[in-house]
C-alpha positions in Angstrom: 75.0 81.1 115.3 78.2 79.7 116.7 80.6 82.1 118.3 83.9 80.5 117.2 85.5 81.0 113.7 84.7 78.5 111.0 88.0 76.8 110.4 86.8 74.6 107.5 86.7 76.4 104.3 85.4 75.1 100.9 87.7 74.9 97.9 88.4 78.6 97.2 87.5 80.5 94.0 90.3 83.0 94.6 90.6 85.3 91.6 94.3 86.5 91.2 93.5 88.9 88.3 90.3 90.8 89.1 89.6 93.1 86.1 87.1 96.0 85.5 85.7 97.2 82.2 86.8 100.4 80.6 84.4 103.3 80.0 84.3 104.6 76.4 87.4 103.0 75.1 89.1 99.7 74.3 92.5 98.4 75.2 95.0 98.8 72.4 97.9 96.4 72.1 101.3 97.3 70.5 103.2 100.4 69.8 101.7 100.8 66.4 98.2 101.0 67.8 99.3 103.6 70.3 101.1 105.6 67.6 98.0 105.6 65.6 96.2 107.7 68.2 98.7 110.6 68.0 96.9 113.7 66.7 98.0 115.1 63.4 100.3 118.1 63.7 101.9 117.0 67.0 105.4 118.5 67.1 106.5 117.3 70.6 105.5 114.1 72.2 106.5 113.6 75.9 106.6 110.0 77.1 107.1 110.0 80.9 107.3 107.2 83.4 109.4 105.4 86.0 113.2 105.6 86.0 113.6 101.8 86.1 111.7 101.3 82.9 113.6 100.0 79.9 113.6 103.3 78.0 115.8 101.8 75.2 113.0 99.3 74.5 110.4 102.1 74.5 112.4 104.1 71.9 112.8 100.9 69.8 109.1 100.3 69.9 108.3 103.9 68.9 110.8 103.9 66.2 109.3 100.8 64.7 105.7 102.1 65.1 106.5 105.4 63.2 108.8 103.6 60.7 106.5 104.1 57.8 108.7 106.8 56.4 106.0 109.5 56.7 107.1 110.6 60.2 110.6 111.6 61.0 111.6 111.1 64.6 114.0 113.0 66.8 114.5 111.4 70.3 115.6 113.3 73.3 116.6 111.5 76.5 115.2 113.6 79.4 117.6 111.8 81.8 120.4 113.9 80.4 118.6 117.0 81.7 119.0 116.1 85.4 121.2 117.9 87.8 124.6 116.4 88.7 124.5 113.3 90.9 126.0 114.9 93.9 123.4 117.6 93.8 120.7 115.0 93.4 121.9 113.0 96.4 122.2 116.2 98.5 118.6 117.1 97.6 117.2 113.6 98.3 119.1 112.4 101.3 119.1 113.5 105.0 122.2 113.7 107.1 120.7 111.4 109.7 120.2 108.5 107.3 122.7 109.3 104.6 124.9 106.3 105.4 122.2 104.0 106.5 122.5 100.7 104.5 118.8 99.9 104.7 116.6 103.0 105.2 116.2 106.5 103.9 113.8 109.2 104.6 110.9 109.3 102.2 111.8 111.9 99.6 109.8 115.1 99.8 109.6 117.9 97.2 108.9 117.5 93.4 110.7 115.9 90.6 111.2 119.3 88.9 113.7 120.1 91.7 116.1 117.5 90.3 116.0 118.8 86.7 118.0 121.5 85.0 115.3 123.8 83.5 117.5 125.2 80.8 118.6 121.7 79.6 115.0 120.5 79.7 113.8 123.4 77.7 116.5 122.8 75.1 115.5 119.2 74.7 111.9 120.1 74.3 112.5 122.4 71.4 110.3 121.3 68.4 112.1 119.2 65.7 113.4 120.7 62.5 111.6 120.4 59.1 108.5 118.9 60.7 110.2 116.1 62.6 108.3 114.7 65.6 110.3 115.4 68.7 110.0 112.6 71.3 111.0 113.4 74.9 111.7 110.1 76.7 112.2 109.4 80.4 111.1 110.5 83.9 110.3 114.2 83.9 109.4 114.4 80.2 106.0 115.9 81.2 107.9 118.9 82.6 108.9 119.8 79.0 106.8 121.9 76.7 105.0 119.1 74.8 101.9 118.9 72.7 100.9 115.4 73.8 101.7 113.5 77.0 101.9 109.7 77.3 102.6 107.9 80.5 104.6 104.6 80.1 104.2 102.6 83.3 105.6 99.5 84.9 103.9 97.9 87.9 106.0 98.2 90.9 106.5 94.5 91.5 108.5 94.4 88.2 110.5 97.5 89.1 111.5 95.9 92.4 112.5 92.7 90.7 114.5 94.5 88.1 116.5 96.4 90.7 117.1 93.2 92.7 118.7 91.8 89.6 120.8 94.9 88.9 118.8 96.1 86.0 117.6 99.6 85.3 118.6 102.9 86.9 117.5 104.9 89.9 115.9 108.2 89.4 118.3 110.9 88.2 121.3 108.5 88.6 124.1 108.3 86.1 124.2 105.4 83.8 127.2 103.7 85.6 125.6 104.0 89.1 124.3 100.6 90.2 120.6 100.7 91.2 119.6 100.1 94.8 116.4 99.1 96.4 117.0 101.7 99.1 116.7 104.5 96.6 113.9 102.9 94.6 111.6 102.4 97.6 112.3 105.6 99.6 113.3 108.2 97.0 112.3 107.2 93.5 108.8 106.0 94.2 107.6 108.9 96.4 108.9 111.5 93.9 107.6 109.7 90.8 104.2 108.9 92.4 103.7 112.6 93.3 104.8 113.6 89.8 102.4 111.1 88.1 99.5 112.2 90.3 100.2 115.9 89.5 100.2 115.1 85.8 97.1 112.8 85.9 94.7 115.3 84.3 97.1 115.9 81.4 97.8 112.3 80.4 96.7 111.7 76.9 97.5 108.0 76.8 98.4 105.4 79.5 100.7 102.6 78.4 101.3 99.5 80.5 104.8 98.5 79.4 104.9 95.2 81.3 105.5 93.8 77.8 107.9 96.1 76.0 107.2 94.7 72.6 103.4 94.6 72.8 102.4 97.1 75.5 98.7 97.6 76.3 97.4 101.2 76.3 94.2 103.2 76.8 93.3 106.9 76.2 93.7 109.4 79.0 90.1 110.4 79.2 89.0 106.7 79.5 91.6 106.3 82.2 90.2 109.1 84.3 86.5 108.3 83.7 87.1 104.6 84.6 89.1 105.4 87.7 86.4 107.9 88.9 83.7 105.3 88.2 85.6 102.8 90.4 85.6 105.3 93.2 81.9 104.9 93.5 81.7 101.1 93.7 83.5 98.2 95.5 86.5 96.9 93.7 89.6 94.7 94.2 93.3 95.4 93.6 95.5 92.9 91.9 97.1 90.7 94.6 100.7 89.6 94.4 102.8 87.3 96.6 106.6 87.7 97.3 109.1 85.1 98.6 111.3 85.7 101.6 113.6 83.4 103.6 110.9 82.8 106.3 108.0 82.2 103.8 105.5 79.5 103.8 103.3 77.7 101.3 99.6 78.4 102.3 98.9 80.7 99.3 100.4 78.1 96.9 98.5 75.2 98.4 95.2 76.8 99.3 94.8 79.7 96.8 96.9 78.2 93.9 99.0 81.3 93.8 102.6 81.3 92.4 102.9 77.5 92.5 106.4 77.6 91.1 107.7 80.2 93.5 110.1 79.3 96.3 107.3 80.3 98.8 104.4 82.8 99.2 105.5 84.7 102.3 104.1 88.1 101.7 100.7 88.5 100.1 99.9 92.1 99.1 96.1 92.2 99.0 95.8 96.0 99.2 98.9 98.1 99.9 98.3 101.5 98.4 101.8 102.5 97.3 102.3 99.3 95.3 98.9 97.8 94.5 97.4 98.1 91.0 94.0 97.8 89.4 93.4 95.9 86.1 91.2 97.7 83.5 89.9 96.0 80.5 87.5 93.2 79.4 89.7 90.4 80.8 93.1 89.8 82.3 94.5 88.7 78.9 93.9 92.2 77.5 94.0 94.9 80.1 96.2 97.6 81.5 97.3 97.9 85.1 97.0 101.3 86.8 98.1 102.2 90.3 95.5 102.0 93.0 97.0 105.3 94.3 96.0 107.0 91.0 92.4 106.0 91.6 92.6 107.6 95.0 94.4 110.7 93.7 91.7 111.3 91.0 88.8 111.0 93.5 90.1 111.3 97.1 86.8 112.4 98.6 84.8 109.6 96.9 87.3 106.9 97.9 88.3 108.1 101.4 85.5 110.2 102.5 85.7 113.9 103.5 87.0 113.5 107.0 89.6 110.9 106.1 90.7 113.0 103.1 91.2 115.9 105.5 93.3 113.8 107.8 95.4 111.9 105.3 95.3 113.9 102.0 95.4 111.4 99.1 97.2 108.7 101.2 95.0 105.6 101.5 95.8 104.9 105.2 94.9 101.3 105.7 96.6 98.2 104.2 95.7 94.5 104.1 98.4 91.8 103.5 99.2 88.2 104.3 102.1 86.8 106.3 102.4 83.1 105.3 104.6 80.9 107.5 102.9 77.6 106.9 105.8 75.3 106.3 108.1 78.3 106.8 109.8 79.9 109.8 109.3 82.5 112.4 109.2 86.1 111.3 111.8 88.4 112.8 110.9 90.0 116.1 110.7 93.7 115.2 108.8 96.9 115.9 107.8 99.9 113.9 108.6 103.6 114.4 106.8 105.5 117.0 105.0 108.6 115.8 107.8 111.2 116.5 110.5 109.1 114.9 108.3 108.1 111.9 107.7 111.8 111.2 111.0 113.4 112.0 113.4 110.6 110.9 111.6 108.6 108.2 109.2 111.2 106.8 105.8 109.5 107.0 103.2 111.9 108.4 101.5 109.0 110.3 102.9 105.9 112.0 102.8 102.2 111.4 100.2 100.7 113.8 99.4 97.1 113.0 97.2 94.2 113.9 97.5 90.5 113.2 94.3 88.5 112.5 95.0 84.8 112.6 93.3 83.1 109.7 95.1 79.9 110.4 97.2 78.8 113.4 99.5 75.9 113.4 99.6 73.4 116.2 101.8 74.8 119.0 102.3 78.0 116.9 103.1 81.3 118.6 102.7 85.0 118.4 105.5 87.2 119.8 104.0 90.3 121.3 105.3 92.9 123.9 108.0 92.8 126.5 108.0 90.5 129.4 107.3 92.0 132.8 110.5 93.4 134.1 112.5 92.6 131.0 116.1 93.9 131.2 116.0 96.2 128.1 119.8 96.9 128.5 120.5 93.1 128.4 118.1 92.7 125.5 120.0 95.5 123.6 123.4 93.8 124.3 122.1 90.4 123.1 120.6 91.9 120.0 123.9 93.7 119.2 126.0 90.6 119.8 123.7 88.6 117.4 124.0 91.2 114.7 127.7 91.9 115.1 129.1 88.5 116.0 126.4 86.0 115.1 125.7 85.1 118.7 122.3 83.5 119.1 120.1 84.3 122.1 116.7 83.3 123.5 114.4 86.1 122.4 111.7 84.8 124.8 113.8 86.0 127.8 112.7 89.5 126.8 109.6 89.2 124.5 106.3 87.5 125.5 104.8 84.7 123.5 101.2 83.8 123.2 99.4 80.8 121.7 98.4 81.5 118.1 94.6 81.3 118.1 92.7 81.1 114.8 90.2 83.9 114.7 92.0 86.1 117.2 93.2 89.6 116.6 96.4 90.8 118.1 96.9 94.6 118.2 100.4 95.9 117.5 100.8 99.6 118.3 103.9 101.3 117.0 107.0 100.5 119.2 105.7 97.1 120.3 108.0 94.1 119.7 106.2 91.5 117.7 106.3 88.7 115.1 104.3 85.7 113.9 105.7 82.3 114.6 105.9 79.5 112.0 102.8 77.7 110.9 100.5 80.7 110.8 98.5 82.6 108.2 98.2 86.2 109.4 95.9 88.7 107.8 97.8 91.9 108.6 95.3 94.8 109.0 97.5 97.8 109.5 98.3 101.4 108.8 99.6 101.9 105.3 103.3 102.6 106.1 105.0 99.2 105.4 108.7 99.8 104.7 110.0 100.5 108.2 110.2 97.1 110.0 112.9 97.6 112.6 114.3 94.2 113.5 115.6 93.3 116.9 116.4 89.7 116.0 116.1 87.5 112.9 117.3 84.1 114.2 120.7 84.6 112.5 118.9 83.8 109.2 120.7 83.9 105.9 119.5 85.6 102.7 119.7 84.3 99.2 123.3 85.5 98.9 124.2 83.5 102.1 124.7 86.7 104.1 123.2 87.1 107.6 120.0 89.1 107.1 120.1 92.7 108.2 118.7 93.8 111.6 118.3 97.3 112.8 119.3 97.3 116.4 119.7 101.0 117.1 116.6 102.0 115.1 114.6 99.3 116.9 115.7 100.1 120.4 115.2 103.9 119.9 111.6 103.1 119.0 110.9 100.4 121.6 107.9 101.3 123.8 108.6 99.9 127.3 104.9 100.5 128.3 103.9 97.6 126.0 105.0 95.0 128.6 103.8 92.5 131.2 100.1 91.8 131.9 99.0 95.0 130.1 99.9 93.3 126.7 97.3 90.5 127.1 94.7 92.8 128.6 95.0 95.6 126.0 96.4 94.1 122.9 94.6 90.7 122.8 91.0 91.8 123.1 88.0 89.5 123.0 85.2 90.3 120.4 82.6 92.8 121.6 79.1 92.8 120.0 78.4 95.9 118.0 75.3 95.3 115.9 73.1 92.4 114.8 70.2 91.5 112.6 68.3 88.6 111.2 71.0 85.9 110.8 74.0 88.3 111.1 76.1 90.1 113.6 79.0 92.5 113.7 81.6 92.6 116.4 84.6 94.8 117.3 87.7 92.7 117.3 90.2 95.4 118.3 90.3 99.1 119.0 92.8 101.3 120.9 92.7 105.1 121.5 96.2 105.3 120.1 95.3 103.7 116.8 93.3 105.6 114.1 91.5 102.5 112.7 89.4 99.7 114.1 89.0 96.1 113.1 85.5 94.5 113.0 84.2 91.1 112.0 80.9 90.5 110.2 79.3 87.0 110.5 76.5 86.1 108.2 74.4 82.9 108.1 73.6 81.2 104.8 70.8 83.0 102.9 71.1 86.1 105.1 72.5 89.6 104.5 74.2 92.0 106.8 73.3 95.7 106.4 76.3 98.1 106.3 76.8 101.8 106.0 80.1 103.6 105.3 79.1 106.8 107.1 81.5 108.8 105.0 84.5 106.6 105.5 85.9 103.8 103.3 85.7 100.1 104.4 88.1 97.3 103.5 86.8 93.7 103.7 88.4 90.3 103.5 86.6 86.9 103.6 88.3 85.0 106.4 85.9 82.0 106.8 83.4 80.4 104.4 83.1 80.5 100.6 82.4 84.1 100.2 79.7 86.7 99.8 78.1 89.1 97.3 78.3 92.8 98.1 75.3 94.8 96.8 75.4 98.6 97.0 72.5 101.0 97.3 73.2 102.1 93.7 72.8 98.6 92.5 76.5 97.6 92.0 77.3 94.0 92.8 80.6 92.4 93.5 81.4 88.9 94.6 84.2 88.4 97.1 85.5 84.9 97.8 87.6 83.3 100.6 90.8 85.2 101.2 89.9 88.0 98.7 90.0 91.6 99.8 87.6 94.3 98.6 87.8 98.1 98.9 84.5 99.8 99.5 84.8 103.5 98.8 83.2 106.0 101.2 80.9 107.2 98.4 79.1 103.8 98.4 77.1 104.9 101.5 75.1 101.7 102.0 75.6 98.1 101.0 74.5 94.6 101.9 76.7 91.6 102.5 74.8 88.6 101.1 75.8 85.0 102.0 74.7 82.9 99.1 76.8 79.9 100.0 75.9 76.8 102.1 78.0 77.7 105.1 78.4 80.6 107.5 80.7 83.4 106.2 82.9 85.8 108.1 84.5 88.9 106.9 87.1 91.1 108.6 86.4 94.8 108.1 88.6 97.8 108.8 87.7 101.4 108.9 89.2 104.7 110.1 87.5 106.0 113.2 
């Protein structure tokens, strides 16, 4: 077996909409079908869900569904039962980041703290003369209802809506313009916790991607199917976003988003945003949050030790950084542990690694400080670029290394780094993903022709001066180390550091051979980085194909599995696991 990566890959069979069958139910389509499942005698129906959802459209759909004259409806907007906006802001903001234009501390606490209990109780009072009382909006589940429905919108749609000025932030007044800052750092954490706390009570899950013909499933089927997934390998639905530096590899190689401006950021598995498709096929399915699968079966998915360390947070993420035909990423770092916890509110920090799936000719990776770099001068240059648009040579302060396909570059928190143009990076990292603290972004402009934000003071407060000089190449650009091998396969460690809680391995399998794997009580995440793909077969008999560039979650409960190479060429998979 050759030691180098296989750079020639066959035409991919990348599946952008992996879908998993429901247990004991079928996907219903339309508000009328959902309404038909409401038990007779229901007096109060709570319909809970994200703040940014078009709740007017939900009410319109329900009104039409129950418009047969036999059911009288009384709607109550739960958003009117929130505390006043100044109180909400005081409860959800910290003094340190209150005026920060880009970041906020991840909101703690529960959604109930933002509600007026007396106002909510009044809204939830049963309707008169047998009318069906419908509580609508985020927090509806906190009212005294007979039946609970969850109307959901995948987060990529929520983010797009807020970018275009649509929808509302959680507990915000109607005339308050929505912001991504509150959506990402305040709304999502609060609503995710609220949803997970209510998961056992949900009677119907409604995917409102299409507000006219939503897809829905029963609550029991939702829970049974999610718990079944926690015992077998599965994929989350990938999505690609465009950014000013983005490239076109995913469009040209994977056929993803061909009409988009670019495919810069590919979310293969990022727990706070990823979804799982449930149904017979992608044309008739519901999308449920990956995080809900974890919350319903944390020990099965994560394993006992990882669950004890991280609760229900899935701590590893896989994503793509595509700069093929694009530009350099910003040079940035991520918060060191103390700052991440005390300032930003994540209980663990954002260690990263870059696996180069593709490297352009003369492409670079920015990593670590130069030996003897003048940090004060670096700070001055970064500030002048931000405040006055003064360009500077980042390579005076930050090291550059040749981008080498098949190489892993470790990026502990506090390390300045960035991928150069012409690369495809598989980022194998800790789950926190919202706190990229930019030193320099090449004076790049955004879609509104404004200079893109950088975060000079945050970045320099978290800069780790120990990640500099020769130690960077020695410690952060490690050569593969053999770990295990068998007939026609081998596994090697690509990168590991005592400071980082996960390791990155690579499994190489010759055609017609199979690599034996054990989870040993901890989940694995796999991505095919070379070759056509493989078939994963578990000890329980579950089979799952995984093709080039696809990412697969292997729950801890799988215990043992085999990686079969049924293609004509060698295949390689990157594997991450918590150690």
